[in-house]
Each structure stands twice: as C-alpha cells, then as structure tokens.
N, C-alpha and C positions, 0 to 999 in steps of 0.2 A: 587574141584580140576582144575587146568587152566594149560596153558602150552604158552609158548612165544616163539618168534622167533626174529630175528634181524630186523631192519627196512626195509629193503631190500626184493624184491619180492622172492628172492633166498637164501638158506642158509644152511651151512652144518653141523649146531650146532641146537638141540632141546633140551628146559628147561621144566620141569612138574614141579609144585609148588602145596604144598597143601594150601588152600584158608585159611582153618582154623587155622593152626598153622603157615602159614608164611614159612615153609621151604621147600628146594629144595626134590623134590622124586624123581627126576631121570633126565636123562641127555645121548642124544643119540647123537652120532658125526657120520657122515657119510662121505666116502670117494668121493660122488658125489653130487649133489646139491638136495636138497627139495625145492618145489614150495609153498611159505606159501599161493599162493593165492588159490591152490587146495589142501584142508585138511578138514576133519570132524570127527567127533565121530559117533560111531555106536550109534543105539538106546540105548543101555544098558551101553553105557561108557566103555565099556570093550577093546575097539579097536578104534585107530586113524589112519586114512588113509590119505596119502600124497601123492602126484604124485611127483615123480623124475624128475629131469632134467640134462641134456639132454636125459637120460638113455630111456625115453619111458616106464617106467613102475611105478605101485602103489605098496607103501610101506606100510605095516601094521605094528603099533607098539603097544605092549602089556606091561602090568606091569612084570618084574620091569621097563618100560620103558627106559631101557639103549641100545635096539637093535631092529632092525628090525626083525621081527618073519617070515614075508612072504614078496615075491615080487609077484606081478601080472602083466606081460609083456604086454604091449599094443603096437601096430603097428603105435601108432602116440603120438604127444604129447599130454598130458591132461592137459587141462585148467582150468577145474573144475569138482568138483565131488559131490555127495549127497547120502548118505545111505539110502534105502527103511526105512519105520516103523518099520519091523519085520527083519532089519538085513542081508536081504538074499540076497539083491542086491546092485550093487552100479551104480546109474546113472551117466556117465561120459561124459564131453563134449571135443571133440577131433577133432581138425582141424574146429571148429565152427558146427559139427554136434553132437547129441546126441546118446549115448550108452548104453546098458545095459549089465553089468558085474556079473557075479557069482564070487565073491571073493573066492570060495571052487572051482571052475570048470571053469576057465574064457573061455578056449577054446572051451566048450560045451555049454555055455549059453552067451557069447557075441553077442549081436545083434543090430544092427543099428534101431533107431526110426525113420521111414520114411525116408522121403528125405529132410530135412529142414535145412536151412543155418542159425546158430544163431546171434544177433547181434553183438557179439564178442565173442572169445574162452574162456573166463574167464566168462561168463553168467553163472548162478548156476540155473539149473531145480529145480522144487519142486516137491514132492511128496503129494497127498491127503493124509487126515488123517487115512484113511482105506488103503492106498497103491495100490488101485486098477488103480490111474491113474497117469500121471505127467505133469506137465505143465512148457511151456517156452515159450520164445517169438522168432520171427524171424526176420531176417534182414529187410522185408518188413513190418516191424510195423504190425506183426499179432501177437494173441494170440492163442496158441495151446494147448489143452487139449487130450492126447494121453492115451487111454484104452489099459492097458498091456493085458489083455484076448483077446479081440477083435482086438488087433494089428491095429488098427486104430485109428484116429483124430476123437473122438466123438464132438469135439466142434472148432471152429476157429472163433475168434472174431477179427472184425476189427473197428478202429474208432482212433486211434492214429495218430497224426499228427508229432511227433518226436520219434526217438529211444526208445525203451522199454529199461529200465535197469534193472528191476526185476518184479516178479510174486511172489504170497502168496496165499496159501488155508485160509479162515476164519476157526474159529474152528468149524462153523455151519455146513462146508461140503458143503455147496451149493452155496458159494460164492466165487469166484476168484478175487484177487485183482491184477492190474497190474500199473507199474509205470514208466514214464518218466520224463524229467526236466520240462515239461511243466503241467502234470495231472497225478492225480491218476482215475483209473476207476473201477468200481464194476461189476463183471459181475455175474448173475444169472445163475446156472449150471442147475436149475429143468426146469427154463423157457425158458432159452435158449437165455437171452436176456440182454441188460444193465440196471443196478439198478440205475445207477447214476454215474456222475462224480465230481471230485474235481479238480479245478484249479486253478494254480499257477499262481498269477497274479504279474510275475518278482518282488517278494519279497515284493510287497506293500501290500499284503493279498490273500485272498481267494475266489474262489466264487465255490459253491456246485450247481449244475444245475439236476435236473431229468429228466429221457427220454421224458416228454412231456413238456419241455422247461420251468418249472418254475425254479426259482434260489433263492439262498439265499447267503450274502456275509458277509464278515466280516466288521467290523466297519472301516470308513474311506474313501477315497477318490477314492478306487479301482473299484468300478463300472465308474469311467469313462473309464477304460480299456477295460469294455465291450460293446462290439457292437453287434447289429443284422446285418447280411448279408441277403439283400434281393434282389433278381433278379427281376427288373422290369419286365413290357409285354415287352418294348424294348429289352429285354435280356442283359440290363446293370446290373451290381451287385452294390449295394448301401451300405454302412456301416450307420447303424441308431444307436443310443445311445437308451438304454432302455425307456427314455420319449417320444424320437420321433417315435419310433416304437409303442409304445402303442397308441400316439396321433393319429397316420396315420392309425392303424389298428383295433383300439380299443381291442386292448390284455391287460389282467391285469396278472399281475405275481400273485402267491399263494406261498409263502413261506413256508408256513405251509406244503404244501403237500412234501417238500424236504427232504427225510429220508431215512433212510436206513432200508427199510421194505420190504420182501416178498408179504406183503398184499394189 
C-alpha cells in the first residue's frame, strides 16, 4: 500500500492505493491543511501520522483510510515526525527543537529532548534499531545521540563543515551516518569516534578518508581537488597536493586501510 499527496507541501486531500492491484483503497479529505513533509507510518503499518497546518496538531489516520481517527494537539507547528520502533512514541520537530509525544496520552508524556536547535524545522530525527536512542543534527553542525532512559546526550560528534541535512543508523546498531552537501561521516558508537568520511568532490567524484589520514578516491581527475592543509613553523597555512605533501614529509598513503570496519 502507498499514499499520495499533491505536489505542494500542503494539501487537503490524501489518497491511498493498493500497489499490488493498482486501485484506490481510501481517500481522506480535510477542512484544514495536511503537511506532506511531516508524516510517517507506524511500524506495524496500521496508522499514518500527518501534521496539520496551521492547526498545530497531529492527525492519525487508519483503515478504511477515509477520516482522521485521532488528533493530538501540539503547542507549536510540527515540521517533522518519526515513530519509535515499538510504535509507542512519536519524535516531533517543533520550532526547530525535538519533542517526544505519546500518541495515546500526549499531555502526560510530551517532553522536550534537551535544548538543541536543529538545522531546520523539517529535519527528521531517527531512532536507533532498538528504540533506546534518538539521533539528530544541530544548527551548529553537531551530531547528537540522545538516550531516552538516561535523558541525556550519550554522544556528541563534531567534524562537519557544512549544515547537516540527514542522519541514519546502520543495521549493525553501532554505526551512525551523518550527511551534508559535502560529505558523509561514519561514527562508531561503540568506540565514540569517527570511523571514516566520504567526501563529495563537487560532483567530479568521491574521496574516502580514514581517521588516520589514508584515502581512496574514485577514478578520474578528482584528486586534484584534494589538498593537505599544513601549518608551517611560521604559522602560515599552506595547501599542498598529495604528491607535494608526500615529497616534503615522506608520508605514504595506504588506500587498502580505507574501509568501513570496526576492527
């Protein structure tokens, strides 16, 4: 089953389709607006949550998919939301901050997650596979992993130079990926350190870099865009190509060491 909205971010009509048979199975028409950017299926697929606009509420839709079965009032506009793996909580982004909302008792369980400002109001936070942690990015280019039980940030990673637009947990449960327009970074949640980076060379190729400085690149002239920044004894910063850096400092690249491995 799938659903469709019109091309705009805001709509009043929602259609649901059977992707096997190709027929419409439900249509929900609202008096108010639905925010197409802030929506998500519950893990069991029984409920679709969509933020309303400008009513400051979350609408829950269930089979036969022709009406809203429950509304959850919120004090602020909801820009994004994500279900916990067990379906018991919704992580929402409201005015650029993260909240935890109980869809069954929102007044009792709604809680602010720390005091962080996200890059934008529709940034989607992500749950860890076991549902014990929530990860998101901040406006000052940090990656935060929040532990629900301890009610604190268990990890705060830095290193991105451009605004972060997405984060994701890998299935292994120990690796978190964060991405910007310039790079992907892989964080080891067991060792609390960077596992490696994948840099986008302005569309001309990619460059994988390990924490110890070894690198591996795609074929082509892309390495010409890769430089070493060296602070000389005089304090001056100097850009050196990989070849120049190797000649001056005797450093040798070992691309075979560049791999996504915890060993």
